[in-house]
C-alpha positions as CSV (number, residue, x, y, z in Angstrom):
1,M,156.5,128.9,128.1
2,Q,155.2,131.0,125.7
3,V,154.5,129.1,122.4
4,D,151.6,130.5,119.2
5,Y,150.3,127.1,118.6
6,L,151.5,123.6,119.9
7,I,151.8,120.3,117.6
8,I,151.3,117.2,118.8
9,G,153.6,114.8,116.3
10,Q,156.1,115.5,113.7
11,G,154.5,112.8,110.7
12,I,154.1,114.8,107.1
13,C,151.7,116.4,109.2
14,G,153.2,117.5,111.7
15,T,155.9,118.7,109.7
16,F,154.6,120.4,107.6
17,L,152.2,122.3,109.6
18,S,155.6,123.4,111.8
19,Y,156.9,124.2,108.3
20,E,154.3,126.6,106.5
21,L,153.6,128.4,110.6
22,Q,157.6,128.6,111.7
23,K,157.9,130.2,107.4
24,A,155.0,132.2,108.1
25,G,157.1,134.1,111.6
26,K,155.1,132.3,114.1
27,K,156.7,130.2,117.5
28,V,155.5,126.5,117.3
29,L,156.1,123.7,119.9
30,V,156.2,119.7,117.9
31,I,155.5,117.4,120.9
32,D,157.1,114.3,119.6
33,E,159.0,110.5,121.4
34,A,162.3,110.1,120.4
35,Q,160.9,107.9,117.7
36,P,159.0,109.8,114.7
37,F,158.7,107.5,111.6
38,S,154.7,105.5,113.1
39,S,152.7,105.2,109.5
40,T,155.7,106.7,107.4
41,K,157.7,103.6,107.9
42,V,156.0,101.9,105.7
43,A,155.0,104.5,103.0
44,S,156.5,104.2,100.2
45,G,157.3,107.8,99.3
46,V,155.4,107.8,95.3
47,I,152.9,110.7,95.0
48,N,150.4,109.2,91.6
49,P,148.2,111.0,89.8
50,V,146.2,108.1,88.5
51,T,144.7,105.2,90.8
52,G,142.6,102.5,90.8
53,R,141.0,99.6,88.7
54,Q,139.8,102.1,86.7
55,V,142.3,104.3,86.4
56,V,141.6,107.6,87.6
57,T,142.8,110.5,88.4
58,T,143.1,111.1,92.0
59,W,141.1,113.8,93.3
60,M,142.6,117.5,93.0
61,A,145.4,115.8,91.1
62,E,146.2,118.8,88.4
63,E,147.1,121.2,91.5
64,L,148.7,118.9,93.9
65,M,151.2,117.6,91.6
66,P,152.9,121.5,90.4
67,F,152.0,122.0,94.7
68,T,153.8,119.2,96.7
69,W,157.3,119.6,94.4
70,N,157.4,122.8,95.5
71,A,156.7,122.7,98.7
72,Y,159.0,119.6,99.2
73,T,162.0,121.4,97.0
74,S,161.2,124.2,99.6
75,I,161.3,122.6,102.5
76,G,164.2,120.8,101.3
77,L,166.5,123.6,100.5
78,E,165.4,124.3,104.2
79,I,167.3,121.5,105.4
80,Q,169.7,121.6,102.4
81,Q,168.2,117.7,101.3
82,Q,166.6,116.2,98.2
83,V,163.6,115.1,99.6
84,I,162.1,115.1,96.4
85,Q,162.9,113.3,92.8
86,N,160.8,112.4,89.2
87,C,160.6,109.0,89.4
88,P,157.9,107.9,86.7
89,I,155.6,104.5,86.8
90,Q,155.7,101.9,84.9
91,A,153.1,100.5,84.6
92,F,151.9,96.8,83.8
93,P,148.1,95.7,83.3
94,P,146.8,92.3,84.9
95,S,144.5,92.1,82.3
96,E,143.6,93.3,78.3
97,Q,140.9,95.1,80.0
98,M,143.1,96.8,82.6
99,L,145.5,98.4,78.9
100,E,142.5,99.3,77.6
101,A,141.4,100.9,80.3
102,Y,144.9,102.8,80.3
103,E,145.1,103.4,76.9
104,Q,141.3,105.2,76.9
105,K,143.1,107.5,79.7
106,M,145.6,108.6,77.0
107,N,143.1,110.8,74.6
108,N,142.5,112.7,78.0
109,Q,143.6,116.1,78.6
110,P,145.8,116.4,80.5
111,S,147.0,112.6,80.6
112,F,148.9,111.7,83.1
113,I,149.5,108.4,80.9
114,Q,151.9,108.1,78.1
115,P,153.2,104.7,75.7
116,I,156.0,103.2,76.1
117,A,158.5,103.0,73.1
118,A,158.3,99.1,71.9
119,N,161.9,98.8,71.9
120,D,161.7,99.7,76.1
121,I,158.9,96.9,76.7
122,I,161.0,94.6,74.8
123,D,163.9,95.9,77.6
124,Y,161.2,95.1,80.3
125,H,161.2,91.1,79.3
126,T,164.7,91.0,80.6
127,Y,163.5,91.9,84.2
128,F,160.0,90.9,84.7
129,Y,157.2,88.5,83.4
130,F,154.5,90.2,82.1
131,N,151.6,89.8,79.5
132,H,150.0,92.2,78.4
133,G,152.5,95.5,77.6
134,A,153.0,98.4,79.4
135,V,152.5,102.3,79.8
136,A,154.1,105.3,81.6
137,I,152.6,107.1,84.4
138,S,154.5,110.8,84.9
139,P,155.6,112.4,86.3
140,A,154.8,111.1,89.1
141,W,156.9,111.7,91.9
142,L,158.7,109.8,95.0
143,V,159.6,111.4,98.2
144,D,162.3,110.8,101.0
145,L,160.3,110.5,104.0
146,H,163.1,109.8,105.9
147,A,165.2,112.2,104.6
148,L,162.3,114.3,105.2
149,L,161.0,113.7,108.7
150,K,165.0,113.2,110.1
151,G,166.0,117.1,108.4
152,W,163.5,118.5,110.2
153,R,163.0,117.5,113.4
154,Q,167.2,118.8,113.3
155,K,166.1,122.1,112.5
156,L,162.8,122.0,115.2
157,E,165.9,121.2,117.5
158,E,167.9,124.2,116.4
159,T,165.4,126.6,116.5
160,S,164.5,124.5,120.1
161,A,161.0,123.7,118.6
162,L,160.7,120.3,119.6
163,L,159.8,118.6,122.5
164,E,161.3,115.0,122.6
165,E,158.5,112.9,124.7
166,S,155.5,111.2,125.1
167,F,152.5,113.6,124.5
168,D,150.0,113.3,127.5
169,A,146.7,113.8,127.8
170,T,145.5,114.6,130.6
171,Q,147.5,117.6,131.3
172,L,146.6,119.3,127.6
173,Q,143.8,122.0,128.8
174,I,141.7,124.0,126.2
175,H,140.0,127.5,127.2
176,A,137.8,129.6,125.6
177,T,141.0,131.9,124.6
178,G,143.8,129.2,124.4
179,I,145.6,126.4,126.0
180,T,148.3,125.1,128.5
181,Y,150.3,121.9,129.0
182,K,151.9,121.3,131.3
183,N,153.9,124.8,131.8
184,I,153.1,125.6,128.3
185,Q,150.6,128.4,127.2
186,A,149.5,128.6,123.1
187,E,146.8,130.0,121.3
188,K,146.0,126.6,119.7
189,V,147.0,123.1,120.1
190,F,147.5,121.0,116.6
191,F,146.4,117.0,116.7
192,C,149.4,115.3,114.1
193,N,150.1,111.9,116.2
194,G,148.0,109.6,113.4
195,V,146.2,106.9,114.8
196,N,146.2,108.6,118.3
197,T,144.2,111.9,117.5
198,F,141.1,109.9,117.6
199,Q,141.1,108.5,120.9
200,H,140.5,112.1,122.0
201,P,137.4,112.9,123.3
202,L,137.3,116.3,121.0
203,W,138.0,113.9,117.5
204,E,137.0,110.7,118.6
205,K,133.3,111.5,116.7
206,L,134.7,111.6,113.7
207,P,134.3,109.2,110.7
208,Y,137.7,107.5,110.6
209,S,138.9,103.9,109.7
210,F,142.4,102.3,110.6
211,N,144.1,100.7,107.1
212,K,147.9,98.2,108.2
213,G,149.8,98.2,105.8
214,E,152.8,95.9,105.1
215,A,155.8,96.2,103.0
216,L,158.7,93.9,102.3
217,I,161.7,95.5,101.4
218,V,163.9,93.3,98.8
219,D,167.6,93.1,97.9
220,I,166.6,93.0,93.4
221,P,170.6,93.0,92.1
222,D,170.8,94.6,88.7
223,L,167.1,95.9,88.5
224,P,167.8,99.7,87.1
225,Q,165.9,101.9,90.1
226,N,165.0,105.1,87.5
227,H,161.4,103.5,87.6
228,I,158.3,102.7,90.0
229,Y,157.5,99.5,88.6
230,K,153.6,98.8,89.4
231,F,152.1,95.6,88.6
232,G,147.9,95.1,89.9
233,I,148.6,94.8,93.8
234,T,151.9,94.6,93.7
235,T,154.9,98.2,93.5
236,L,158.6,98.6,93.6
237,V,159.6,101.9,94.9
238,P,163.4,102.5,95.2
239,W,164.2,102.3,98.7
240,Y,167.2,103.1,100.3
241,D,170.6,101.4,100.2
242,G,170.0,100.2,96.7
243,L,166.9,97.7,98.0
244,W,163.2,98.2,96.5
245,W,160.0,98.4,98.7
246,A,157.4,96.1,97.5
247,G,153.5,96.2,99.1
248,S,151.0,97.0,99.9
249,T,148.9,96.1,102.0
250,Y,145.2,98.1,102.8
251,D,144.2,95.9,105.7
252,N,141.4,96.9,108.3
253,R,140.8,93.5,109.9
254,Y,143.7,93.6,111.9
255,T,144.9,92.2,114.5
256,D,148.1,94.1,115.6
257,A,150.5,96.5,114.2
258,L,153.2,93.6,113.7
259,P,154.5,92.4,110.4
260,T,152.5,88.6,109.4
261,D,153.8,85.2,108.3
262,L,151.0,85.4,105.8
263,F,151.4,88.5,104.0
264,R,155.0,87.9,103.7
265,Q,154.1,84.2,101.7
266,R,152.2,85.4,99.4
267,K,153.9,89.1,98.4
268,T,156.9,86.5,97.9
269,A,155.4,84.6,95.9
270,E,154.2,87.3,93.9
271,L,157.5,88.1,93.5
272,G,158.8,85.5,92.4
273,M,156.1,85.5,89.4
274,L,156.5,89.1,88.2
275,L,160.8,88.8,88.2
276,K,162.9,86.9,86.2
277,G,166.1,87.3,88.3
278,K,167.0,86.5,92.2
279,F,165.7,88.6,94.8
280,T,166.3,88.6,98.7
281,V,163.8,90.3,101.2
282,V,165.7,91.2,103.5
283,D,163.2,93.1,105.5
284,H,159.4,93.2,106.5
285,I,157.6,95.9,107.7
286,A,153.8,97.4,109.3
287,S,152.3,100.1,110.8
288,I,148.9,101.4,111.0
289,R,147.7,104.8,109.2
290,P,144.5,106.7,109.8
291,A,141.9,107.6,107.4
292,T,138.8,108.8,106.0
293,V,135.5,107.1,105.1
294,E,135.2,109.3,102.5
295,R,138.6,109.3,101.6
296,R,138.9,113.0,102.1
297,P,141.4,114.4,104.8
298,F,140.6,116.6,108.6
299,A,142.4,119.9,108.4
300,G,140.9,122.8,110.6
301,L,139.4,123.9,113.8
302,H,137.6,122.5,116.1
303,P,133.8,123.9,115.8
304,T,133.1,124.3,119.2
305,Q,136.8,124.3,120.8
306,P,138.0,126.5,118.4
307,A,142.0,126.5,120.5
308,A,142.1,122.7,119.0
309,G,142.6,121.9,115.3
310,I,143.7,119.2,113.6
311,L,145.5,117.6,110.2
312,N,145.2,113.6,110.1
313,G,143.6,111.5,108.1
314,M,145.3,111.4,104.8
315,G,145.7,107.9,104.3
316,T,147.3,106.1,101.4
317,K,147.9,109.8,99.6
318,G,149.6,111.9,102.8
319,C,152.4,112.5,100.9
320,S,149.9,114.5,98.3
321,L,147.1,116.2,100.7
322,A,149.7,116.9,104.1
323,P,151.5,119.3,102.5
324,Y,148.8,120.8,100.9
325,F,146.6,121.0,103.3
326,A,149.5,122.2,105.6
327,H,150.1,125.4,104.1
328,Q,145.6,125.9,103.2
329,L,145.2,125.8,107.3
330,A,148.6,128.0,108.4
331,Q,147.2,130.1,105.7
332,H,144.2,130.0,107.6
333,L,145.0,130.4,110.8
334,V,147.8,133.7,109.7
335,N,145.9,135.4,107.0
336,G,141.7,133.9,107.4
337,Q,142.4,132.1,104.0
338,P,139.0,129.3,103.4
339,I,140.3,125.5,103.6
340,T,138.6,124.2,100.7
341,P,135.4,122.7,102.1
342,A,136.0,118.8,100.9
343,G,138.6,118.5,103.2
344,D,137.9,121.3,106.3
345,V,137.0,119.4,109.2
346,R,134.0,121.5,110.3
347,R,132.3,119.6,107.1
348,F,131.6,117.7,110.7
349,S,130.6,120.4,112.3
350,A,127.1,118.6,113.6
351,T,128.9,115.5,114.3
352,L,131.4,117.1,116.3
353,S,129.2,119.2,118.2
354,L,126.8,116.4,119.5
């Protein structure tokens, strides 16, 4: 079997890379196991242009926000699903200092922070305990990751572009002019398979880190689902079937990928201090996600083995970074356009060449 590109993994990186390459007229084959939702199963799907206690605008936010809206809208039309919606964040600062930090950012141009009307803040006292006002973060997007991955997987199946099996690294041979995997030949192979990417000798020297994320799935009757609600380290995000995603942790000292009793106890206690009404925990989810030490993705071709490439290490910003760098990587392959240097994996050429 001959294809242009072999892609390992159909998470958000593999999904958008295969989409962009197919759109450019290239023949791709994606290798992925029957259960594709690994780190995405705990991801909230939120694209937030503001982050941290210092209320910092996220890297490239002004460019990423419109790009991601267009990218998800485009792939949504392809799979006949609405996979992105506008869902402003209502942020409730945990202290006066945080409120002041938000208010100072309102004066920036452009600003992603807006005031909330006094009457709306009064209404929020019906649902929440809070003492330091509230502000809006807008625009903010909410991505339906399950619909996206399921819909694109079906599209890959329809075009005979999916090999549903576990990737066996021992079967991969990389040559100067291409790659061979079992009976498959391709120009290049791309590693988009999450934490497993870094088990391969090609990529094991990259400065990566693994973080564990956990979240509770909660039933909160009558809480309006037209906003995301943020309380310091706890965020409530509209989930599926009228439920809420409540999380998350970013733990790099974990022992396994399983949900922990400690997280469940702590997050349940936090929700009890935030919510005035009754709530019920209906599920508890966890997984491991790869990130980079410098919080910038790995995108591009290996400096000494250019038949191998990578799109990985998106961390907590995968919903915004993956579509953008998948597009850049596809354009680099097809049209020779450059990848943003801060995201190009060749910034680690010295390390990868050892």
